[in-house]
Backbone as a ProteinNet text record, in pm:
[ID]
protein_1_A
[PRIMARY]
XXXXXXXXXXXXXXXXXXXXXXXXXXXXXXXXXXXXXXXXXXXXXXXXXXXXXXXXXXXXXXXXXXXXXXXXXXXXXXXXXXXXXXXXXXXXXXXXXXXXXXXXXXXXXXXXXXXXXXXXXXXXXXXXXXXXXXXXXXXXXXXXXXXXXXXXXXX
[TERTIARY]
3746.8	3844.7	3845.3	3962.6	3977.8	4011.3	3935.9	3961	4043	4156.9	4244.2	4209.2	4177.8	4151.1	4269.2	4300.6	4410.6	4362.8	4454.3	4414.9	4378.3	4289.6	4244	4359.8	4363.2	4461.1	4384.1	4428.4	4357.2	4449.7	4394.6	4468.5	4478.2	4575.6	4601.5	4478.4	4406.7	4286.3	4177.3	4165	4065.5	4099.9	4228	4272	4251.6	4289	4272.6	4126.1	4037.1	3894.1	3842.5	3884.2	3837.2	3879.2	4001.1	4054.2	4042.1	4000.1	3990.2	4126.6	4223.1	4358	4383.7	4480	4514.7	4615.8	4625.6	4724.6	4865	4886.7	5017.9	5051.7	4952.4	4975.8	5017.4	4950.3	4986.6	5129.1	5164.7	5300.7	5401.9	5369.4	5458.7	5478.1	5371.5	5382.4	5471.5	5460.9	5546.4	5692	5716.4	5852	5912.9	5830.6	5877.5	5897.4	5850.9	5864	5754.5	5647	5537	5452.9	5453.8	5381.1	5458.2	5456.3	5527.6	5435	5357.3	5267.1	5346.3	5283.7	5345.5	5338.7	5424.2	5423	5389.6	5305.5	5273.7	5386.5	5380.6	5479	5483.3	5371.5	5362.8	5398	5446.4	5487.7	5372	5249.4	5135.9	5144.7	5107.2	5105.2	4976.4	4991.5	4877.5	4888.6	4782.3	4782.1	4706.9	4763.4	4695.8	4599.6	4516.2	4426.9	4508.7	4619.9	4707.2	4763.7	4801	4848.8	4739.7	4618	4505.9	4480.9	4486.5	4467.6	4578.2	4699.2	4812.3	4791.6	4748.4	4722.1	4607.4	4507.4	4395.5	4446.2	4533.4	4590.6	4673.4	4751.2	4830.9	4738	4630.3	4534.1	4474.7	4439.4	4384.2	4486.8	4610.7	4715	4739.4	4737.2	4754.9	4637	4515.9	4397.3	4405	4474.1	4491.7	4609.7	4677.8	4784.8	4924.4	4940.5	5075	5150.8	5276.3	5359.9	5397.8	5439.3	5485.3	5611.3	5692.2	5809.5	5771.6	5669	5621.3	5565.2	5488.2	5429.3	5539.5	5643.6	5757.3	5823.8	5839.4	5902.3	5822.6	5692.4	5606.4	5610.2	5609.3	5594.8	5724.4	5835.7	5957.8	6064.6	6044.5	6144.4	6126.3	6233.7	6229.2	6126.9	6070.4	5978.3	6034	5983.1	6022.6	5898.6	5907	5793.4	5801.8	5685.7	5681.6	5656.7	5654.8	5635.6	5506.7	5404.9	5279.7	5276.6	5389	5396.4	5348.7	5312.1	5268.4	5390.6	5375.9	5481.8	5475.7	5585.6	5594.2	5720.9	5722.6	5840.7	5957.1	6076.9	6196.5	6219.8	6310	6343.1	6396.7	6479.8	6533.7	6420.4	6325.9	6212.8	6128.7	6111.7	6034.9	6105	6236.3	6310.1	6295.8	6303.4	6285.3	6145.7	6047.7	5909.2	5889.3	5947.7	5937.8	5994.8	6108.4	6172.2	6084.4	6029.3	5943.3	5816.4	5757.2	5636	5664.5	5778.8	5815.7	5830.8	5891.8	5907.4	5771.4	5682.5	5547.4	5475.6	5491.7	5427.5	5479.3	5607.7	5664.9	5607.8	5596.9	5540.3	5394.3	5318.2	5177.1	5162.2	5247.3	5240.8	5268.8	5365.2	5395.8	5278.4	5215.3	5098.8	4983.9	4962.6	4855.4	4884.8	5009.3	5045.9	5020.9	5058.7	5037	4887.4	4809.8	4664.6	4601.9	4648.4	4595.4	4626.3	4746.5	4782.6	4695.7	4677.8	4593.4	4449.7	4399.8	4265.1	4255.2	4355.7	4357.5	4354.8	4437	4440.5	4306.7	4246.3	4117.2	4008.2	4011	3912	3929.2	4054.1	4079.3	4031	4057.9	4012.2	3859.9	3796.6	3650.4	3593.1	3653.8	3609	3621.6	3733.9	3754.9	3651.3	3627.7	3530.6	3389.9	3355.8	3224.4	3207.8	3311.3	3307.8	3288.2	3359.9	3344	3203	3148.3	3012.5	2911.6	2928.7	2839.2	2842.4	2960.6	2975.2	2900.2	2921.7	2856.3	2704.6	2656.4	2511.8	2454.1	2523.2	2473.5	2475.8	2577.3	2582.3	2466.4	2439.3	2327.9	2193.4	2187.8	2064.9	2049.3	2145.7	2132.3	2220.2	2298.7	2386.9	2492.6	2525.3	2625.6	2763.9	2867.1	3004.4	3041.7	3010.1	3044.5	2982.2	2856.5	2786.7	2856.6	2895.6	2963	3100.6	3169.4	3300.6	3289.2	3184.3	3164.9	3136.5	3062.1	3034.6	3161.7	3249.7	3373.3	3469.7	3474.3	3570.1	3493	3430.5	3349.6	3434.5	3519	3609.4	3540.2
9546.2	9612	9543.5	9509.3	9442.5	9545.1	9540.2	9631.5	9556	9610	9548.6	9605.2	9516.9	9563.8	9525.4	9614.2	9585.8	9487.7	9403.4	9311.1	9389.1	9330.4	9395.5	9413.6	9527.9	9558.8	9608	9566.8	9600.9	9675.5	9775.2	9848.4	9762	9793.9	9714.4	9707.3	9815.6	9815.3	9724.9	9721.3	9634.2	9486.9	9454.9	9316.8	9277	9366.4	9337.6	9310.2	9395.5	9377.5	9248.2	9220.6	9100.9	8972.2	8971.5	8848.9	8845.6	8955.8	8959.4	8961.8	9025.6	9038.9	9185.3	9207.8	9346.1	9399.3	9530.8	9593.7	9551	9540.2	9500.8	9357.3	9269.7	9131	9126.6	9202.9	9205.8	9256.4	9360.5	9414.3	9310.7	9240.5	9137.7	9024.7	8980.2	8875.9	8922.7	9050.1	9105.3	9104.9	9144.1	9144	9004.2	8902.6	8764	8710.8	8784.7	8740.4	8644.7	8636.7	8547.1	8603.1	8732.9	8799	8926.2	8960.8	9079.9	9162.5	9251.8	9334	9435.7	9480.8	9585.6	9716.3	9810.4	9943.2	10045	10139.5	10247.8	10349.2	10449.4	10557.2	10627.5	10626.5	10689.5	10591.1	10471.5	10367.4	10296.7	10312.5	10238.9	10093.3	10002.7	9861.4	9830.4	9760.7	9718	9568	9497.4	9351.2	9302.4	9204.4	9139.7	9035.5	8983.1	8874.8	8752.9	8726.5	8615.2	8637.4	8763.1	8795.3	8767.3	8807.6	8788.1	8638.8	8561.4	8416.6	8353.6	8399.7	8349.6	8383.5	8506.8	8547.6	8467.8	8438.2	8356.1	8215.9	8162	8030.1	8036.1	8139.7	8157.5	8169.2	8245.5	8262.4	8127.6	8046	7912.8	7823.8	7828.3	7746.3	7789.1	7919.8	7969.5	7924	7928.8	7887	7738.9	7660.3	7518.2	7492.3	7598.8	7585.3	7575	7589.1	7584.2	7709.7	7693	7807.1	7885.5	8008.2	8087.1	8024.8	7958.3	7889.4	7779.6	7704.1	7598.4	7658.9	7764.4	7829.7	7883.8	7941.9	7989.3	7873.6	7761.4	7645.2	7599.6	7598	7555.8	7658.4	7785.9	7893.2	7934.7	7924.4	7983.3	7881.3	7755.2	7656	7613.8	7567.1	7529.8	7420.7	7434.5	7332.4	7275	7158.8	7093.9	7027.8	6992.8	6927.8	6777.7	6719	6573.4	6514.5	6380.9	6319.4	6361.7	6404.2	6446.9	6597.2	6665.6	6808	6898.7	6840.2	6921.2	6977.1	7097.4	7156.1	7097.6	7039.6	6978.4	7028.5	7018.9	7059.7	6966.3	7023	6941.4	6858.7	6762.1	6679.3	6765	6864	6953.7	7028.1	7078.4	7150.2	7056.9	6933.5	6835.9	6804.2	6794.2	6768.5	6885.7	7007	7125.9	7127	7099.3	7095.5	6985.3	6869.1	6758.2	6798.9	6863.8	6907.1	7007.9	7102.8	7203.5	7140.3	7049.1	6982.6	6897.1	6830.9	6753	6843.9	6959.5	7055.3	7101.7	7133.1	7175.7	7064	6942.3	6828.1	6812	6830.7	6819.6	6928.3	7048.7	7158.3	7129.3	7084.4	7052.8	6937.4	6837	6724.2	6771.3	6859.6	6913.5	6994.3	7072.7	7151.3	7059.9	6953.4	6858.3	6791.2	6750.4	6687.9	6782.2	6908.5	7007.2	7027	7031.2	7049	6926.7	6806.8	6685	6682.6	6725.6	6730.7	6833	6948	7051.3	7000.5	6929	6873.1	6769.4	6684.3	6585	6654.8	6759.6	6834.5	6903.1	6958	7025.8	6926.3	6806.4	6704.7	6662.5	6647.3	6611	6722	6845.4	6958	6964.8	6938.1	6938.2	6833	6713.3	6608.7	6657	6721	6771.3	6877.8	6969.9	7076.2	7018.7	6920.8	6856.9	6788	6717.2	6651.5	6754.7	6868.3	6974.5	7032.5	7052.6	7105.1	7007.2	6877.9	6776.7	6781.6	6794.2	6801.4	6922.7	7039.6	7162.3	7148.4	7093.5	7078	6984	6876.6	6783.6	6849.8	6929.1	7000.2	7099.5	7168.1	7263.4	7192.2	7065.7	6986.9	6926.6	6954.9	6910.3	6793.8	6739.8	6629.1	6679.7	6597.9	6632.1	6589.3	6660.8	6633.5	6488.8	6443.3	6306.5	6204.7	6227.9	6136.1	6130.8	6247.1	6252.6	6187.3	6204.4	6141.9	5990.2	5940.3	5794.1	5737.1	5810.7	5765.4	5759	5854.6	5861.6	5751.3	5718.7	5620.3	5513.9	5415.7	5317	5208.4	5246.5	5151.3	5068.5
1699.1	1781.7	1917.4	1966.1	2094.3	2201	2309.4	2420.3	2524.3	2558.4	2657.8	2794.7	2888	3023.9	3111.6	3202	3293.4	3400	3446.4	3552.8	3678.9	3756.2	3878.6	3975.1	4039.4	4143.2	4264.6	4382.1	4504.5	4599.7	4665.4	4768	4892.5	4976.2	5095.4	5186.1	5201.2	5285	5229.3	5097.9	5034.8	5058.1	5047	5067.5	5213.3	5303.3	5446.7	5478.9	5428.6	5455.4	5392.5	5271.5	5200.6	5271.8	5328.4	5388.3	5540.6	5599.6	5745.6	5812.5	5748.9	5803.7	5838.6	5925.6	5959.2	5858.8	5853.3	5766.3	5808.2	5938.7	5990.2	5948.3	5950.4	5908.6	5762.3	5678.9	5537.1	5518.3	5592.1	5583	5630.9	5739	5792.1	5690.9	5628.5	5526.6	5411.4	5378.1	5273.3	5319.9	5445.1	5499.9	5497.6	5520.3	5518.3	5376.3	5278.8	5140.6	5096.8	5175.8	5139.7	5026.3	5011.7	4903.6	4868	4740.3	4695.7	4607.2	4669.5	4588.3	4506.2	4399.7	4319.3	4396.7	4359.4	4420	4310.4	4348.1	4254.3	4260	4175	4176.7	4311.1	4381	4513.2	4624.5	4588.4	4682.7	4752	4701.6	4756.8	4712.6	4801.9	4767.4	4690.9	4580.5	4500.6	4478.5	4517.1	4511.6	4388.7	4322.5	4209.6	4264.7	4179.4	4220.6	4264.4	4196.8	4235.7	4376.2	4407.7	4543	4646.4	4614.1	4706.5	4727.8	4620.9	4633.6	4718.2	4699.2	4778.3	4926.5	4955.3	5093.8	5154.4	5075.3	5123.6	5161.1	5079.7	5109.5	5238	5254.6	5376.7	5496.9	5481.6	5591.4	5632.3	5534.7	5563.4	5632.4	5585.8	5647.2	5791.6	5817.3	5954.5	6041.1	5986	6061.2	6097.8	6017.8	6045.5	6138.7	6179.3	6277.3	6220.3	6090.5	6034.2	6073.8	6107.6	6145	6019.8	6041.9	5928.2	5867.9	5951.5	5899.1	5801.8	5837.3	5748	5620	5635.7	5517.6	5428.2	5489.2	5409.3	5336.3	5406.3	5343.9	5222.4	5238.4	5127.2	5014.8	5052.3	4954.2	4886.6	4959	4905.3	4867.5	4900.9	4864.9	4720.4	4664.5	4522.2	4493.7	4379.5	4331.8	4202.8	4170.6	4046.4	3986.8	3862	3796.9	3820.3	3854.3	3867.5	3728.5	3715.5	3582.8	3512.7	3591.6	3530.4	3502.4	3529.2	3501	3614.1	3728.2	3842.4	3913.9	3969.2	4050	4190.8	4235	4367.7	4435.6	4567.9	4642.7	4614.9	4615.3	4597.1	4723	4713.4	4829.3	4944.1	4913.2	5016.8	5087.4	5009.3	5067.9	5154.5	5109.2	5188.3	5320	5318.7	5442.5	5539.3	5487.9	5572.5	5631.3	5549.6	5594.2	5698.8	5676.4	5771.2	5906.8	5906.8	6031.3	6105.1	6033	6095.9	6152.5	6078.3	6126.1	6249.3	6252.3	6370.7	6492.8	6472.4	6583.3	6633.1	6541	6579.7	6655	6609.6	6674.8	6817.7	6838.3	6973.1	7064.5	7014.1	7093.9	7127.6	7029.4	7053.8	7152.7	7142.6	7236.7	7378.5	7395.5	7527.9	7582.1	7496.1	7539.1	7579.3	7505.2	7537.8	7671.7	7694.5	7822	7938.3	7921.7	8027.6	8052.3	7945.7	7960.1	8027.3	7993.3	8055.9	8205.4	8244	8385.5	8458.2	8395.9	8457.1	8472.3	8374	8380.9	8493.5	8506.7	8614.4	8750.8	8765.9	8892.1	8919	8815.5	8831.7	8872.9	8816.9	8854.6	9001	9044.7	9185.4	9277.8	9240.9	9322.1	9325.7	9211.6	9207.3	9302.4	9307.1	9400.6	9545.5	9577.5	9713.8	9749.7	9659.3	9685.3	9698.3	9614.5	9624.8	9760.2	9805.1	9935.9	10047.5	10037.7	10138.4	10135.8	10016.5	10003.9	10062.3	10034.5	10091.1	10244	10300.9	10446.7	10501.7	10439.8	10487.2	10475.9	10365.4	10348.9	10455.3	10485.4	10588.7	10725.9	10752	10879.9	10890.2	10778	10777.2	10792	10753.2	10765.5	10904.8	10993.4	11131	11171.4	11081.1	11117.7	11215.5	11313.8	11413.8	11363.9	11408.7	11366.7	11398.7	11519	11558.5	11465.2	11428.4	11337.5	11201.5	11150	11019.9	11026.7	11137.5	11153.2	11159.4	11226.1	11232.1	11093.7	11012.4	10874.3	10791.8	10815.3	10737.8	10780	10908.8	10961.5	11042	10974.5	11045.6	11111.3	11205.7	11271.3	11371.3
[MASK]
+++++++++++++++++++++++++++++++++++++++++++++++++++++++++++++++++++++++++++++++++++++++++++++++++++++++++++++++++++++++++++++++++++++++++++++++++++++++++++

């Protein structure tokens, strides 16, 4: 006699705890169409193991900095079989993904430029503050203003 077991189903709280996501994040992903859990008669969301694996993949992609738009492009755009039978994105999906990645790259490049400028400014300010501290320490050690001025401008 063969015993049929039902596939595992997980409540939203169990999935959230397992993946380290909030309930709101799971609902948002559902709203975006990234995952579609089953609903019970009472309208509770029940996730299959495949849903959980899909959410784990989305979580990893987000951790690597991919936008939800990129994840949607990967997840919801048409796929086709390659000559070896693997499912791959269609040319249209690849073009959409390319455009989104280029946009992300431009935003990241701008953020890096802004951070580099801020770092340059912070280093210049640090030099100025260090010079001021050196002056104060020498004055506290008994150096006279005239002596310090002559050192600075040995004309």
